[in-house]
N, CA and C atoms as a LAMMPS dump frame, in Angstrom:
ITEM: TIMESTEP
0
ITEM: NUMBER OF ATOMS
630
ITEM: BOX BOUNDS ff ff ff
-5.0000000000000000e+02 5.0000000000000000e+02
-5.0000000000000000e+02 5.0000000000000000e+02
-5.0000000000000000e+02 5.0000000000000000e+02
ITEM: ATOMS id mol type element x y z
1 1 1 N -12.392 128.79 -276.356
2 1 2 C -12.301 129.726 -277.478
3 1 3 C -12.847 131.142 -276.712
4 2 1 N -11.796 132.273 -277.325
5 2 2 C -11.966 133.302 -276.696
6 2 3 C -13.882 133.616 -276.885
7 3 1 N -14.352 134.677 -275.857
8 3 2 C -15.7 134.835 -276.047
9 3 3 C -16.252 135.405 -277.266
10 4 1 N -15.115 136.105 -278.04
11 4 2 C -15.393 136.68 -279.432
12 4 3 C -15.28 135.98 -280.722
13 5 1 N -15.353 134.523 -280.399
14 5 2 C -15.176 133.704 -281.237
15 5 3 C -16.302 132.756 -281.388
16 6 1 N -17.277 133.133 -280.289
17 6 2 C -18.762 132.628 -280.263
18 6 3 C -19.78 133.304 -281.055
19 7 1 N -19.945 134.165 -281.582
20 7 2 C -20.821 134.732 -282.571
21 7 3 C -21.69 133.857 -283.387
22 8 1 N -22.635 133.652 -283.373
23 8 2 C -23.467 132.817 -284.144
24 8 3 C -23.04 132.982 -285.896
25 9 1 N -23.054 132.023 -286.432
26 9 2 C -22.686 132.18 -287.768
27 9 3 C -23.563 133.016 -288.721
28 10 1 N -23.17 133.661 -289.23
29 10 2 C -24.033 134.808 -290.281
30 10 3 C -24.64 134.03 -291.386
31 11 1 N -25.436 134.963 -292.094
32 11 2 C -26.062 133.874 -293.089
33 11 3 C -26.042 134.391 -294.508
34 12 1 N -26.058 133.892 -295.464
35 12 2 C -26.047 134.332 -297.077
36 12 3 C -27.55 134.061 -297.174
37 13 1 N -28.258 135.032 -298.053
38 13 2 C -29.628 134.208 -298.739
39 13 3 C -29.073 134.059 -300.595
40 14 1 N -29.244 133.056 -300.875
41 14 2 C -29.082 132.763 -302.146
42 14 3 C -29.622 133.893 -303.1
43 15 1 N -28.82 134.263 -304.211
44 15 2 C -29.435 135.394 -305.23
45 15 3 C -30.124 134.404 -305.975
46 16 1 N -31.374 135.224 -306.563
47 16 2 C -32.6 134.511 -307.643
48 16 3 C -31.664 133.967 -308.871
49 17 1 N -31.893 133.571 -309.167
50 17 2 C -31.939 133.121 -310.915
51 17 3 C -30.493 132.132 -311.001
52 18 1 N -30.649 131.165 -311.128
53 18 2 C -29.406 130.368 -311.322
54 18 3 C -28.884 129.585 -309.905
55 19 1 N -28.188 128.358 -310.024
56 19 2 C -27.508 127.734 -309.205
57 19 3 C -26.264 128.236 -308.609
58 20 1 N -26.188 128.476 -307.498
59 20 2 C -24.629 128.812 -306.952
60 20 3 C -23.905 128.006 -306.792
61 21 1 N -23.562 127.37 -307.484
62 21 2 C -22.784 126.262 -307.728
63 21 3 C -22.218 126.131 -309.385
64 22 1 N -21.045 125.414 -309.402
65 22 2 C -20.327 125.065 -310.66
66 22 3 C -20.128 126.78 -311.49
67 23 1 N -20.043 126.881 -312.311
68 23 2 C -20.26 128.156 -313.152
69 23 3 C -20.56 129.313 -313.175
70 24 1 N -21.902 129.051 -312.155
71 24 2 C -22.756 130.015 -311.736
72 24 3 C -22.293 130.88 -310.364
73 25 1 N -21.323 130.635 -309.84
74 25 2 C -21.191 131.384 -308.243
75 25 3 C -21.286 132.789 -308.278
76 26 1 N -22.456 132.968 -307.286
77 26 2 C -22.586 134.292 -307.581
78 26 3 C -21.411 135.626 -307.41
79 27 1 N -21.683 136.798 -308.147
80 27 2 C -20.335 137.639 -308.117
81 27 3 C -20.293 138.447 -306.941
82 28 1 N -19.617 139.2 -306.562
83 28 2 C -19.472 140.202 -305.443
84 28 3 C -20.565 141.032 -305.124
85 29 1 N -21.182 141.275 -306.398
86 29 2 C -22.206 142.086 -305.834
87 29 3 C -23.193 141.673 -305.179
88 30 1 N -24.028 140.525 -305.89
89 30 2 C -25.05 139.264 -305.318
90 30 3 C -24.313 138.83 -304.223
91 31 1 N -23.311 138.345 -303.978
92 31 2 C -22.722 138.063 -302.252
93 31 3 C -23.125 138.841 -301.422
94 32 1 N -22.578 140.05 -301.2
95 32 2 C -22.772 141.184 -300.5
96 32 3 C -24.353 141.585 -300.364
97 33 1 N -25.037 141.571 -301.265
98 33 2 C -26.393 141.932 -301.267
99 33 3 C -27.158 140.938 -300.188
100 34 1 N -26.722 139.652 -300.304
101 34 2 C -27.744 138.835 -299.943
102 34 3 C -26.934 138.393 -298.314
103 35 1 N -26.01 139.051 -297.897
104 35 2 C -25.135 138.777 -296.825
105 35 3 C -25.726 139.225 -295.905
106 36 1 N -26.086 138.556 -294.603
107 36 2 C -26.501 139.367 -293.185
108 36 3 C -25.825 138.95 -292.211
109 37 1 N -25.122 140.168 -291.604
110 37 2 C -23.693 140.372 -290.652
111 37 3 C -24.134 139.861 -289.191
112 38 1 N -23.29 139.411 -288.391
113 38 2 C -23.883 138.472 -287.557
114 38 3 C -22.959 139.536 -286.215
115 39 1 N -22.503 140.59 -286.281
116 39 2 C -21.857 141.625 -285.282
117 39 3 C -22.202 142.944 -286.004
118 40 1 N -22.104 143.839 -285.151
119 40 2 C -22.077 145.159 -285.401
120 40 3 C -20.908 145.642 -285.916
121 41 1 N -19.608 145.13 -285.575
122 41 2 C -18.297 145.342 -286.388
123 41 3 C -18.111 144.616 -287.768
124 42 1 N -18.981 143.606 -287.827
125 42 2 C -19.131 142.911 -289.061
126 42 3 C -19.947 143.717 -290.158
127 43 1 N -20.822 144.453 -289.592
128 43 2 C -21.817 145.363 -290.26
129 43 3 C -20.964 146.365 -290.573
130 44 1 N -20.481 146.948 -290.005
131 44 2 C -19.387 147.957 -290.393
132 44 3 C -18.623 147.879 -291.862
133 45 1 N -17.776 146.977 -291.515
134 45 2 C -16.872 146.236 -292.626
135 45 3 C -17.61 145.977 -294.01
136 46 1 N -18.907 145.251 -293.697
137 46 2 C -19.741 145.127 -294.82
138 46 3 C -20.318 146.347 -295.457
139 47 1 N -20.624 147.059 -294.706
140 47 2 C -20.928 148.725 -295.402
141 47 3 C -19.863 149.444 -295.81
142 48 1 N -18.653 149.246 -295.562
143 48 2 C -17.28 149.497 -296.152
144 48 3 C -17.379 148.989 -297.717
145 49 1 N -17.479 147.587 -297.486
146 49 2 C -17.601 146.724 -299.278
147 49 3 C -18.677 147.48 -299.99
148 50 1 N -19.978 147.497 -299.383
149 50 2 C -21.339 148.184 -300.363
150 50 3 C -20.769 149.432 -300.929
151 51 1 N -19.981 150.226 -300.362
152 51 2 C -19.929 151.555 -300.482
153 51 3 C -18.519 152.128 -301.776
154 52 1 N -17.737 150.605 -301.946
155 52 2 C -16.599 150.834 -302.525
156 52 3 C -17.192 151.585 -303.957
157 53 1 N -16.416 152.626 -304.691
158 53 2 C -16.357 153.377 -305.324
159 53 3 C -16.639 152.45 -306.5
160 54 1 N -17.333 152.982 -307.966
161 54 2 C -17.338 152.286 -309.107
162 54 3 C -15.724 152.01 -309.249
163 55 1 N -15.913 150.897 -310.219
164 55 2 C -14.667 150.311 -310.633
165 55 3 C -14.216 148.753 -310.528
166 56 1 N -13.526 148.49 -310.27
167 56 2 C -12.569 147.082 -310.199
168 56 3 C -12.399 146.896 -308.506
169 57 1 N -13.594 146.19 -307.814
170 57 2 C -13.23 145.967 -306.319
171 57 3 C -12.058 145.498 -306.119
172 58 1 N -11.872 144.729 -306.932
173 58 2 C -10.483 143.395 -307.126
174 58 3 C -8.879 144.244 -307.041
175 59 1 N -8.906 145.462 -307.748
176 59 2 C -7.71 145.796 -307.994
177 59 3 C -6.994 146.214 -306.765
178 60 1 N -5.682 145.821 -306.923
179 60 2 C -4.699 146.264 -305.827
180 60 3 C -4.558 147.493 -305.681
181 61 1 N -4.662 148.337 -306.576
182 61 2 C -4.08 149.606 -306.536
183 61 3 C -5.094 150.345 -305.831
184 62 1 N -6.336 149.722 -305.16
185 62 2 C -7.071 150.273 -304.142
186 62 3 C -6.5 150.304 -302.898
187 63 1 N -6.941 151.229 -301.695
188 63 2 C -6.243 151.121 -300.99
189 63 3 C -7.226 149.978 -299.6
190 64 1 N -8.633 149.943 -300.481
191 64 2 C -8.985 148.955 -299.448
192 64 3 C -9.408 147.84 -300.787
193 65 1 N -9.128 146.649 -301.172
194 65 2 C -9.651 146.207 -301.964
195 65 3 C -10.349 144.641 -301.613
196 66 1 N -11.109 143.676 -302.256
197 66 2 C -11.562 142.802 -302.2
198 66 3 C -10.666 141.427 -302.343
199 67 1 N -10.712 140.605 -301.281
200 67 2 C -9.973 139.055 -301.099
201 67 3 C -11.06 138 -300.853
202 68 1 N -10.684 136.989 -301.704
203 68 2 C -11.729 135.373 -301.402
204 68 3 C -10.678 134.956 -300.35
205 69 1 N -11.194 134.054 -299.276
206 69 2 C -10.375 133.064 -298.701
207 69 3 C -11.404 132.112 -298.093
208 70 1 N -10.642 131.074 -297.852
209 70 2 C -11.453 129.736 -296.951
210 70 3 C -10.437 129.328 -295.764
211 71 1 N -11.353 128.649 -294.977
212 71 2 C -11.109 127.946 -293.774
213 71 3 C -11.089 126.425 -294.389
214 72 1 N -10.19 125.609 -294.721
215 72 2 C -10.269 123.933 -295.255
216 72 3 C -10.689 123.355 -293.684
217 73 1 N -11.761 122.394 -294.166
218 73 2 C -11.996 121.724 -292.963
219 73 3 C -11.547 120.168 -293.479
220 74 1 N -11.345 119.135 -292.392
221 74 2 C -11.719 117.527 -292.463
222 74 3 C -12.428 117.645 -291.737
223 75 1 N -13.969 117.259 -292.012
224 75 2 C -14.717 116.982 -291.13
225 75 3 C -15.115 116.182 -290.191
226 76 1 N -14.399 114.904 -290.637
227 76 2 C -14.496 113.762 -289.856
228 76 3 C -13.619 113.516 -288.401
229 77 1 N -12.866 114.56 -288.815
230 77 2 C -11.667 114.707 -287.63
231 77 3 C -11.859 115.954 -287.035
232 78 1 N -12.693 117.132 -287.641
233 78 2 C -12.795 118.148 -287.033
234 78 3 C -11.448 119.115 -286.949
235 79 1 N -10.7 118.814 -288.024
236 79 2 C -9.506 119.674 -287.793
237 79 3 C -9.63 120.592 -289.011
238 80 1 N -9.092 121.792 -288.78
239 80 2 C -8.966 122.616 -290.111
240 80 3 C -7.264 123.136 -290.199
241 81 1 N -7.226 123.735 -291.534
242 81 2 C -6.124 123.59 -292.143
243 81 3 C -5.591 125.316 -292.047
244 82 1 N -4.262 125.451 -291.635
245 82 2 C -3.926 126.445 -291.616
246 82 3 C -2.604 126.644 -292.586
247 83 1 N -2.124 128.193 -292.974
248 83 2 C -0.932 128.099 -293.563
249 83 3 C 0.079 128.949 -292.918
250 84 1 N 1.355 129.084 -292.998
251 84 2 C 2.095 130.121 -292.471
252 84 3 C 2.405 131.012 -294.049
253 85 1 N 2.062 132.287 -293.437
254 85 2 C 1.936 133.496 -294.303
255 85 3 C 3.686 134.634 -293.826
256 86 1 N 4.623 134.562 -294.764
257 86 2 C 5.796 135.126 -293.909
258 86 3 C 5.635 136.833 -293.77
259 87 1 N 4.673 137.096 -294.977
260 87 2 C 4.47 138.263 -294.97
261 87 3 C 4.292 139.162 -293.577
262 88 1 N 2.967 138.451 -293.169
263 88 2 C 2.031 138.372 -291.767
264 88 3 C 2.637 138.072 -290.748
265 89 1 N 3.775 137.18 -290.713
266 89 2 C 4.166 136.681 -289.539
267 89 3 C 3.329 135.812 -288.77
268 90 1 N 2.213 135.253 -289.731
269 90 2 C 1.635 134.227 -288.894
270 90 3 C 0.996 133.086 -289.596
271 91 1 N 0.171 132.391 -288.636
272 91 2 C -0.641 131.254 -289.75
273 91 3 C -2.048 131.566 -289.847
274 92 1 N -2.39 131.386 -290.926
275 92 2 C -3.765 132.379 -291.548
276 92 3 C -4.382 131.065 -292.573
277 93 1 N -5.688 131.536 -292.553
278 93 2 C -6.388 130.775 -293.415
279 93 3 C -5.82 130.885 -295.301
280 94 1 N -6.468 130.093 -295.975
281 94 2 C -5.521 129.933 -297.427
282 94 3 C -6.596 131.366 -297.949
283 95 1 N -6.233 131.837 -298.915
284 95 2 C -6.855 132.791 -299.978
285 95 3 C -6.237 134.031 -301.012
286 96 1 N -6.898 134.824 -301.388
287 96 2 C -6.005 135.969 -301.722
288 96 3 C -6.847 136.628 -302.903
289 97 1 N -6.144 137.171 -303.772
290 97 2 C -6.356 138.266 -304.561
291 97 3 C -7.376 137.389 -306.032
292 98 1 N -7.899 138.412 -306.69
293 98 2 C -9.087 137.703 -307.719
294 98 3 C -7.745 138.141 -308.813
295 99 1 N -8.088 137.139 -309.958
296 99 2 C -7.311 137.303 -311.259
297 99 3 C -8.397 137.909 -312.003
298 100 1 N -7.47 138.548 -313.229
299 100 2 C -8.315 139.403 -314.09
300 100 3 C -9.635 138.784 -314.779
301 101 1 N -10.541 139.253 -314.229
302 101 2 C -11.842 138.506 -314.995
303 101 3 C -12.528 138.071 -314.331
304 102 1 N -12.505 137.583 -312.979
305 102 2 C -12.92 136.694 -311.898
306 102 3 C -13.777 137.779 -310.972
307 103 1 N -14.922 137.646 -310.622
308 103 2 C -15.795 138.161 -310.345
309 103 3 C -16.435 137.539 -308.863
310 104 1 N -16.397 136.451 -308.964
311 104 2 C -17.107 135.842 -307.469
312 104 3 C -15.728 135.641 -306.375
313 105 1 N -16.417 136.356 -305.353
314 105 2 C -15.426 135.94 -304.339
315 105 3 C -15.369 134.135 -303.937
316 106 1 N -16.239 133.334 -304.031
317 106 2 C -16.315 132.376 -303.616
318 106 3 C -15.281 131.512 -304.69
319 107 1 N -15.427 131.658 -306.275
320 107 2 C -14.491 131.271 -306.848
321 107 3 C -13.302 131.355 -306.541
322 108 1 N -12.916 132.498 -306.035
323 108 2 C -11.536 133.161 -305.696
324 108 3 C -10.999 132.37 -304.742
325 109 1 N -11.903 132.046 -303.83
326 109 2 C -11.24 131.372 -302.584
327 109 3 C -11.176 130.118 -302.676
328 110 1 N -11.812 129.364 -303.877
329 110 2 C -11.38 127.92 -303.983
330 110 3 C -10.592 127.691 -304.813
331 111 1 N -10.217 128.692 -305.69
332 111 2 C -9.239 128.702 -306.59
333 111 3 C -7.956 128.827 -306.151
334 112 1 N -7.797 129.904 -305.286
335 112 2 C -6.994 130.06 -304.241
336 112 3 C -6.298 129.152 -303.067
337 113 1 N -7.408 128.377 -302.812
338 113 2 C -7.426 127.093 -301.957
339 113 3 C -6.641 126.103 -302.212
340 114 1 N -7.246 125.758 -303.921
341 114 2 C -6.66 124.791 -304.7
342 114 3 C -4.916 124.745 -304.804
343 115 1 N -4.488 126.194 -305.166
344 115 2 C -3.202 126.455 -305.553
345 115 3 C -2.579 126.457 -304.423
346 116 1 N -2.824 126.628 -303.207
347 116 2 C -1.967 126.949 -302.123
348 116 3 C -1.917 125.554 -301.332
349 117 1 N -2.852 124.841 -301.491
350 117 2 C -2.48 123.457 -300.868
351 117 3 C -2.458 122.299 -301.82
352 118 1 N -2.896 121.844 -302.431
353 118 2 C -2.822 121.222 -303.797
354 118 3 C -3.992 120.141 -303.601
355 119 1 N -4.929 120.251 -302.78
356 119 2 C -5.665 119.393 -302.547
357 119 3 C -6.47 119.665 -303.646
358 120 1 N -6.79 118.079 -304.448
359 120 2 C -7.376 118.424 -305.838
360 120 3 C -8.913 118.307 -305.39
361 121 1 N -9.77 117.924 -304.358
362 121 2 C -10.958 117.737 -303.977
363 121 3 C -11.834 118.312 -303.221
364 122 1 N -11.119 119.918 -302.998
365 122 2 C -12.111 120.863 -301.994
366 122 3 C -13.285 121.199 -302.91
367 123 1 N -13.956 121.468 -301.795
368 123 2 C -15.346 121.692 -302.218
369 123 3 C -16.607 122.403 -301.144
370 124 1 N -17.059 123.34 -301.57
371 124 2 C -17.87 124.276 -300.598
372 124 3 C -18.677 123.197 -299.422
373 125 1 N -18.652 123.693 -298.266
374 125 2 C -18.776 122.882 -297.256
375 125 3 C -19.66 123.717 -296.193
376 126 1 N -21.123 123.415 -295.745
377 126 2 C -21.365 121.991 -295.719
378 126 3 C -22.284 121.65 -297.001
379 127 1 N -22.685 122.401 -297.283
380 127 2 C -23.65 121.937 -298.907
381 127 3 C -22.688 122.468 -300.069
382 128 1 N -22.195 121.115 -300.726
383 128 2 C -21.205 121.621 -301.954
384 128 3 C -22.125 122.571 -302.905
385 129 1 N -23.395 122.619 -302.713
386 129 2 C -24.177 123.316 -303.514
387 129 3 C -23.918 124.409 -303.869
388 130 1 N -23.948 125.207 -302.371
389 130 2 C -24.332 126.437 -301.892
390 130 3 C -22.958 126.744 -301.171
391 131 1 N -22.064 127.801 -301.53
392 131 2 C -20.81 128.427 -301.289
393 131 3 C -21.534 129.071 -299.721
394 132 1 N -20.801 128.941 -298.754
395 132 2 C -21.059 129.332 -297.515
396 132 3 C -20.113 130.118 -297.102
397 133 1 N -20.438 131.56 -297.193
398 133 2 C -19.835 132.76 -296.489
399 133 3 C -20.177 132.825 -295.113
400 134 1 N -18.888 132.775 -294.503
401 134 2 C -19.291 132.575 -292.989
402 134 3 C -18.638 134.082 -292.191
403 135 1 N -18.053 134.731 -293.259
404 135 2 C -17.333 136.096 -292.44
405 135 3 C -16.994 136.923 -293.497
406 136 1 N -17.03 138.245 -293.193
407 136 2 C -16.745 139.311 -294.092
408 136 3 C -16.133 140.227 -292.992
409 137 1 N -14.958 140.76 -293.246
410 137 2 C -14.029 141.809 -292.6
411 137 3 C -12.941 142.304 -292.94
412 138 1 N -12.807 143.277 -292.692
413 138 2 C -11.938 144.423 -293.649
414 138 3 C -10.512 144.246 -292.448
415 139 1 N -9.614 144.113 -293.164
416 139 2 C -8.164 143.399 -292.427
417 139 3 C -7.09 144.384 -292.783
418 140 1 N -6.214 144.928 -291.971
419 140 2 C -5.103 145.564 -292.66
420 140 3 C -3.718 145.002 -292.807
421 141 1 N -3.094 145.014 -293.42
422 141 2 C -1.881 144.711 -294.222
423 141 3 C -0.699 145.591 -294.627
424 142 1 N 0.219 145.253 -293.714
425 142 2 C 1.276 145.953 -293.716
426 142 3 C 1.907 146.27 -295.24
427 143 1 N 2.925 147.343 -294.937
428 143 2 C 3.487 147.508 -296.456
429 143 3 C 4.67 146.409 -296.521
430 144 1 N 5.062 145.806 -298.17
431 144 2 C 5.788 144.666 -297.85
432 144 3 C 5.575 144.482 -299.419
433 145 1 N 6.847 143.819 -300.095
434 145 2 C 6.763 143.486 -301.672
435 145 3 C 6.554 144.74 -302.351
436 146 1 N 6.524 145.713 -302.232
437 146 2 C 6.796 146.942 -303.076
438 146 3 C 5.422 147.558 -303.16
439 147 1 N 4.591 147.3 -302.189
440 147 2 C 3.254 147.803 -301.829
441 147 3 C 2.882 148.239 -300.628
442 148 1 N 2.343 149.595 -300.31
443 148 2 C 1.85 150.468 -299.518
444 148 3 C 1.186 149.363 -298.656
445 149 1 N 1.043 150.198 -297.172
446 149 2 C -0.022 149.399 -296.446
447 149 3 C -1.391 149.605 -296.882
448 150 1 N -2.248 148.828 -296.917
449 150 2 C -3.398 148.78 -297.404
450 150 3 C -4.416 147.78 -296.186
451 151 1 N -5.55 147.278 -296.87
452 151 2 C -6.577 146.792 -296.264
453 151 3 C -7.534 145.639 -297.456
454 152 1 N -7.579 144.605 -296.987
455 152 2 C -8.198 143.662 -297.541
456 152 3 C -9.496 143.958 -297.259
457 153 1 N -10.571 143.668 -297.579
458 153 2 C -11.904 143.187 -297.658
459 153 3 C -12.359 141.944 -297.907
460 154 1 N -12.135 140.775 -296.604
461 154 2 C -12.266 139.785 -296.986
462 154 3 C -13.315 138.995 -296.711
463 155 1 N -13.632 137.967 -298.008
464 155 2 C -15.049 136.968 -297.763
465 155 3 C -14.299 135.853 -297.551
466 156 1 N -14.834 135.007 -296.668
467 156 2 C -14.231 133.91 -296.383
468 156 3 C -15.308 133.022 -296.234
469 157 1 N -14.916 131.56 -296.566
470 157 2 C -16.037 130.325 -297.14
471 157 3 C -15.461 129.495 -296.13
472 158 1 N -15.999 128.227 -296.164
473 158 2 C -15.442 127.232 -295.732
474 158 3 C -15.461 125.901 -297.002
475 159 1 N -14.395 125.398 -297.331
476 159 2 C -13.968 124.247 -298.06
477 159 3 C -13.742 122.982 -297.209
478 160 1 N -14.356 122.124 -297.617
479 160 2 C -13.984 120.65 -297.144
480 160 3 C -12.866 119.392 -298.066
481 161 1 N -12.202 118.767 -297.553
482 161 2 C -11.414 117.617 -298.187
483 161 3 C -11.642 116.537 -297.816
484 162 1 N -11.696 115.187 -298.328
485 162 2 C -11.659 113.847 -298.077
486 162 3 C -10.311 113.425 -297.914
487 163 1 N -9.064 114.475 -298.564
488 163 2 C -7.926 114.012 -298.313
489 163 3 C -6.87 114.793 -297.721
490 164 1 N -7.407 114.651 -296.361
491 164 2 C -6.075 115.905 -295.587
492 164 3 C -4.73 115.258 -296.034
493 165 1 N -4.348 114.03 -296.095
494 165 2 C -3.13 113.817 -296.381
495 165 3 C -2.11 114.181 -297.575
496 166 1 N -3.124 114.509 -298.508
497 166 2 C -2.632 114.802 -300.105
498 166 3 C -2.364 116.589 -299.987
499 167 1 N -1.815 116.756 -299.228
500 167 2 C -1.346 118.355 -299.168
501 167 3 C 0.033 118.379 -299.949
502 168 1 N 0.057 119.53 -300.866
503 168 2 C 1.592 120.044 -301.188
504 168 3 C 1.09 121.5 -301.431
505 169 1 N 2.401 121.768 -300.567
506 169 2 C 2.193 123.412 -300.471
507 169 3 C 2.977 123.765 -301.142
508 170 1 N 2.77 125.284 -301.715
509 170 2 C 3.023 126.042 -303.193
510 170 3 C 4.496 126.57 -302.896
511 171 1 N 4.985 126.4 -301.881
512 171 2 C 6.455 126.566 -301.608
513 171 3 C 6.736 126.282 -300.411
514 172 1 N 8.059 126.081 -300.403
515 172 2 C 8.902 125.529 -298.969
516 172 3 C 8.318 126.397 -297.781
517 173 1 N 8.319 127.806 -298.221
518 173 2 C 8.104 128.814 -296.976
519 173 3 C 6.373 128.961 -296.579
520 174 1 N 5.977 128.413 -297.512
521 174 2 C 4.148 128.424 -297.085
522 174 3 C 3.867 127.024 -296.259
523 175 1 N 4.441 126.961 -295.593
524 175 2 C 3.935 125.495 -294.434
525 175 3 C 2.511 125.445 -294.532
526 176 1 N 1.81 124.208 -294.247
527 176 2 C 0.541 123.997 -293.738
528 176 3 C 0.581 123.211 -292.35
529 177 1 N -0.305 123.328 -291.882
530 177 2 C -0.649 122.574 -290.61
531 177 3 C -2.019 121.901 -290.263
532 178 1 N -2.138 120.81 -290.285
533 178 2 C -3.752 120.247 -289.887
534 178 3 C -3.97 120.71 -288.275
535 179 1 N -4.519 121.318 -287.666
536 179 2 C -4.826 121.622 -286.374
537 179 3 C -6.265 121.44 -285.757
538 180 1 N -6.333 121.049 -284.543
539 180 2 C -7.721 121.157 -283.895
540 180 3 C -8.353 122.509 -283.758
541 181 1 N -9.29 123.121 -283.645
542 181 2 C -9.904 124.336 -283.586
543 181 3 C -9.096 124.897 -281.977
544 182 1 N -9.083 124.077 -281.282
545 182 2 C -8.314 125.16 -280.119
546 182 3 C -7.169 125.358 -280.59
547 183 1 N -6.202 124.439 -281.185
548 183 2 C -4.906 124.805 -281.407
549 183 3 C -4.864 125.79 -282.204
550 184 1 N -6.225 125.685 -283.198
551 184 2 C -5.741 126.659 -284.238
552 184 3 C -5.998 128.062 -283.814
553 185 1 N -6.969 128.413 -282.416
554 185 2 C -7.365 129.618 -282.016
555 185 3 C -6.452 129.817 -281.299
556 186 1 N -5.284 129.237 -280.868
557 186 2 C -3.828 129.695 -279.809
558 186 3 C -2.922 130.074 -281.091
559 187 1 N -2.769 129.486 -281.963
560 187 2 C -1.735 129.702 -283.062
561 187 3 C -1.894 130.721 -283.556
562 188 1 N -3.054 131.076 -284.264
563 188 2 C -3.457 132.706 -284.945
564 188 3 C -3.105 133.808 -284.181
565 189 1 N -2.835 134.401 -284.819
566 189 2 C -2.46 136.121 -284.32
567 189 3 C -3.201 136.854 -284.328
568 190 1 N -4.575 136.91 -284.986
569 190 2 C -5.289 137.982 -285.364
570 190 3 C -6.723 137.225 -284.461
571 191 1 N -7.623 138.383 -283.946
572 191 2 C -8.538 138.302 -283.521
573 191 3 C -9.866 137.807 -284.571
574 192 1 N -9.929 138.474 -285.141
575 192 2 C -10.84 138.382 -286.589
576 192 3 C -10.825 136.83 -286.828
577 193 1 N -9.546 136.03 -287.1
578 193 2 C -9.544 134.662 -287.479
579 193 3 C -10.374 134.06 -286.423
580 194 1 N -10.072 134.312 -285.118
581 194 2 C -10.485 133.809 -284.166
582 194 3 C -12.317 133.599 -284.178
583 195 1 N -12.465 134.615 -284.553
584 195 2 C -13.771 134.772 -284.568
585 195 3 C -14.533 133.667 -286.083
586 196 1 N -13.574 134.182 -286.843
587 196 2 C -13.947 132.852 -288.39
588 196 3 C -13.947 131.179 -287.463
589 197 1 N -13.07 131.098 -286.812
590 197 2 C -12.488 129.866 -286.779
591 197 3 C -13.882 129.477 -285.11
592 198 1 N -14.591 130.28 -284.379
593 198 2 C -15.486 129.99 -284.068
594 198 3 C -17.066 129.84 -284.43
595 199 1 N -16.979 130.673 -285.694
596 199 2 C -18.259 130.082 -286.372
597 199 3 C -17.817 128.631 -287.448
598 200 1 N -17.01 128.433 -287.868
599 200 2 C -16.757 127.29 -288.069
600 200 3 C -16.71 126.21 -287.342
601 201 1 N -16.644 126.473 -286.068
602 201 2 C -16.587 125.234 -285.063
603 201 3 C -18.191 125.451 -284.755
604 202 1 N -18.873 125.841 -284.667
605 202 2 C -20.185 126.129 -284.617
606 202 3 C -20.981 125.366 -286.004
607 203 1 N -20.329 125.244 -286.966
608 203 2 C -20.829 124.288 -288.135
609 203 3 C -20.465 123.045 -287.924
610 204 1 N -19.137 122.989 -287.663
611 204 2 C -18.599 121.502 -287.389
612 204 3 C -19.36 120.858 -286.263
613 205 1 N -19.787 121.459 -285.284
614 205 2 C -20.657 121.036 -283.943
615 205 3 C -22.112 120.548 -284.816
616 206 1 N -22.793 121.373 -285.159
617 206 2 C -23.657 121.305 -285.953
618 206 3 C -23.999 119.974 -287.194
619 207 1 N -23.046 119.485 -287.513
620 207 2 C -22.327 118.517 -288.494
621 207 3 C -22.924 117.435 -288.024
622 208 1 N -22.171 117.314 -286.659
623 208 2 C -22.054 115.95 -286.386
624 208 3 C -23.08 115.801 -285.201
625 209 1 N -23.874 116.911 -284.879
626 209 2 C -25.25 116.174 -283.875
627 209 3 C -26.458 116.313 -284.913
628 210 1 N -26.336 116.24 -286.134
629 210 2 C -27.514 116.047 -286.905
630 210 3 C -27.646 114.691 -287.287
């Protein structure tokens, strides 16, 4: 993996009051308040999210708006799942925009992952009761589909499946591929996603040595 993919995993401090699983997943404010960035670049992106003006941070009318995404892993094989994204012209993690009324980036990431992969058993990993936020990054999105160029303030999690062959792509164009971490690092087009892959690789290595 490239040198910039070896950053140590960032940490998140669980918010007080309530379990961070099930229906009580932490909302955006609690998530970003408890997150500790692992690099100067990530700290700068996190500061931009914390400084978003009042209103709906998920609104697609904002030039910078929040999204939730996830790298799906199959821990026994050490593989990760990537989806082909036509608009971006590259292999990416799954995830996307919040629906009206959604406030938890972890819930958005899991819902989007299930919709895009068809995997019914996706759960947060390595601890199913604690969504693991592994990366916070602001990424540019080119104009398209009637939208001007804008940015996603993307909060990234790790989800795991025990049924890697149960994939059902949401459309023929949205191809899905299981890849080793090295293959994934070669296939993706964005360095910020290589950083995410590096952090997930550290988590997988720790799980196999435990």
